[in-house]
N, C-alpha and C positions, 0 to 999 in steps of 0.2 A: 873205381870207387875212390873217394878221397881218403887220405891216410894222414893221421895225426899222431905225433909223438907227445905223450904226457909224461912228465917227470916230476916225482914228488911223493908225498906221504900216502901210505895205506896203513890202516890200523885196525885193531879190534877193540871196540869201546863198550862200556856200560853207560847207558843213557837213562837218567832219572828225571822223571817229569814232576815238577812242583808247580803249585799255583803261582808262586812268585819266588824270585831268588831270595835266599835268607839274608837277614841282617848279620853283620859281623859280630856275633855274640854267642855265647853258649846257649844251646836250645835243643829241643827234641822236635823233629819234623816228621811228617808222614807223607810219603811219596804218593802222587796220583797213579803212577805206573812206573815200571822199569823194564828194560830189556837189554840184552847184549846184541851187538850187530857190527857190521862193517862200518868203518870210519875212515877218515883221511880225505883231504880235499882232492887229491889226485885220483883216488879211487872213485869218488862221486862223479868227477868229470868224465872219467873213462867209461863208466857204466852208462851214463846218460848219452854220451856220444855214440857208443855202440848201439844203444837202443834206437838212435836216430839214423842208423845206417852208415856210420862212419867207422872205418877200420882204424884201430887204435893200437899202438905199441905203448904199453904202460911200463915204465921203468921205475921201480920202487925198491924199498928195503924191507925185507921180511926175514924173521928168524926161523930156525928149524925147531919150532915148538908148537904146542897145541893151538895157540892163537894164530900162529902163522899158517897152520893147516886150514883153519877156518877162514882166514883172509883169502887164501888161494882158492878155496871152494867157492866163496862168495863172488870172486872175480872171474870164475869160469864162464866164458862167453865166446861164441865162435868168432866174434869180431875183435876180441882182445888178445893180443900177444903179450904175455907177461914176461918181462925181463927183470930178474930178481938179483939184487945185491944182498948176499947173505950177511946177516948181522946176528949178534949174540941173542937178542930178544926182540920180538915184534913190538912195534909201537902200540901203546895202550893208553887210553884216556878214560876218565869218568867225567861225563858231561851232565851238568845240571841244566835242565831245560825248563824255562818258565813259560807259563801260558801266554805271556805277551811277546814271546819270541826271544827274550834275553837268554844268554847262555854263559855258563862258566865252565871252562875245560880244565880238568886236573890231570896233569901228565903223570902216569904211573911208570911208563917206560918210554924213553926217547932215544932210539938208536942213532949212532953217529957213524955211518958208513964212510969209507974213503971215497974220493971222487970217482974212482973206477975208470975204465976205458970209455971214451966218448962214443955213444952209439952212432951207427950210420944215419945220416940225414938224407940219403938218396931216396927220392920218391916221396919225401915228407912234405905235405902241403902246409902244415903249421906245426909249431912247437909250443905246447902249453907247459911253461916252466914254473912250477909252484915253489913256494918258499921252502927251500931246503939247501943245505950246503952242497949236496951232490947235484943240484941244478945249476950251480954257478958256472962251471966250465961250459955248459951248454948255451949260456947266454951269448958268449962270444962265438962259439962254434956255429950256432944257428944263424947269427947275423952274417958271419963270414960266408956261409953257404947260401945266403939269400933266402932263407926260410923265415917267414913271418913269425915273430915272437909274441906270444900271448902270455901275460902275467896277471895273476890275481893276487893283489897285495893285502886283501882282507881289510882289517881295521887299522891300516897304516894312518898315522897322524901327520905324515909329511916330514917328521923330524927324526924318528927312530933310525938308527944306522942300518939295521938288518935288511929292510926292504929296498934301500936306496938303489943298489945295483939293478934290482929287478925293475923298479919303476923307470930307471933311466934307459934300460935296454928294450922296453916293450914297444912293439908296434901297435898293439891293442892292450889297453890297461884297464883293469877292473879294480875298484876300491869300494869299501863300505863307508857309509856316512857316519858310522858309529863314533869315530874319534876325530872327525874333521870339524874344525870350527868354521871353515870357509870352503865348501866343496867346489864352488865355481873357481876360486883361485887355484885350488889343487889341480883341477882338470885343465884350466888354462895353461898352467905351468907345464903340464905333461905334453900338450899339443905344441906348445912353443918349443919344446925340446925335440920335436919330430915325431911324437906319437901320432899314429893315423886316426885312432879313435880312443877316447878316454871316457869311461862310464863310472858313475858313482851310484851304487844301489842303496836303497833306503827302505827295505822291507815292504810293508804294506803301503808306504808312500810312493812306491814306484822307483824310478831311476831318472837320473839326469845324465845326458851324454853330450860330448863335444867332439866335432871333427873340423876339418878345414872349412866347411861350409856353414858352421855355426852350431848353436845350441839345439838340443832335441830333448823334449820332455816325453818320458815313457811312463804312463800310468801302470799301476799294478793290475794284472789280469784278475778278474773276479774269482773269488774262492768261496765256496759254500761253508767249508769247515776246515780250520787249520788243525791238522793232526800233529805235525812235527816240522819245525823249520830247519832241521839238520840237513845240510846239503843243498839248500835252496839257491845259494849263491853259485855253487858248482853247476847246478842245473841251468841257471841263467847264462853262465858263460858257455856251456855246451850248446844251449839253444841258439845263442848268438853266433857261435862259430859254425854251427850247422847251417844257419842262414847265409853266412858269408860264403861258405864253401858251395852253397847252392846258387851263388851269384844273385841273391836277393838285394834289392836296394837296402841301404842301411836302416831306414825306418822299418821296413818289413822284417829285417833280421832282428831288430830290437824288439818288435812285437812278438816274434817267436821266442826270444829270450824271456820276455815277461811271462809268456804262457808256460814255458818250461819251469821257471821259478815257482809259479803258482801251482803247477802240477806236483812239484816236489813237496810242497807243504801239506798236500792231501794224503800223504802216506808216511809211515814211519821208516820206510826204506831210505837208504842214503841216495840223495839226488832224485832223479826221475827215471828209474831203470825200466819202467813199463811204458814210457812215453813213445809215441810215434809221430812222425812228421805230419801226417794228415790230422791227427787229433790235436796236435799243438796248433796247427794253422787254423783250425776251426775256432779255437779259443783266441788265437792271435787276432782274428778278424774283429773281435770285440774290444781290442785295445787301441784307443785313438792316439797313436803316436803322432806328435806334431813338432815341426820346427818353430822356434820362437825367436 
């Protein structure tokens, strides 16, 4: 079975649903709904990959506290090996989620673990290295070991310092269109640096990808009802990586990614933890991915 190392955040979050994000002024608002649950981009990727039959080592930072116990329980899966760096307090957010998919994340706790020992990369087919200081040593280690590096830089604008090392090291790079003024220029720059595949996701507008053979348009898979967009990007990456590990052509892998992202927004769970490859591929068959 394929084996993937995922390194980065896992958290315990409070998610508050609102019709729209509030204006920056004093006011009283009423939530449409709220719940507590697992968060963290690496946790969402690990759970979705495991659901798709991939063995995952998830290296993350968790505290010895009540929130940490809940994170550990939520990540309990026969395909997930949890490697924990102990920290004083588990990462926590309050996420304001708007009906149009917009989100504001308020950090309540942000642990700062040391780099720790570099985990073994023996038998690892891909390393998904998410934005965290304890991922940085692995960028170099994975490339030195010949392990493909996958990086999700979220809403990078191409200028901020923090994501630069991740974007530069990635063999496969995912970015959101949220803060990009010119997604094509961003993706072109990534491929020119040696990135094998660069993808810009844009919610319900689908995604745009670029590889050595040119541009690829990826429509959003159809969704009857959007319940929660939390973790949709994580599911997209997991679906794409699953397709690559299954040796699918890049267009088919991107269609599976679109299906995974669409599946994620139909549940309030993080990512798409109930997805299966057969169900995703049925949905992927409705996604007309094309080179342009």
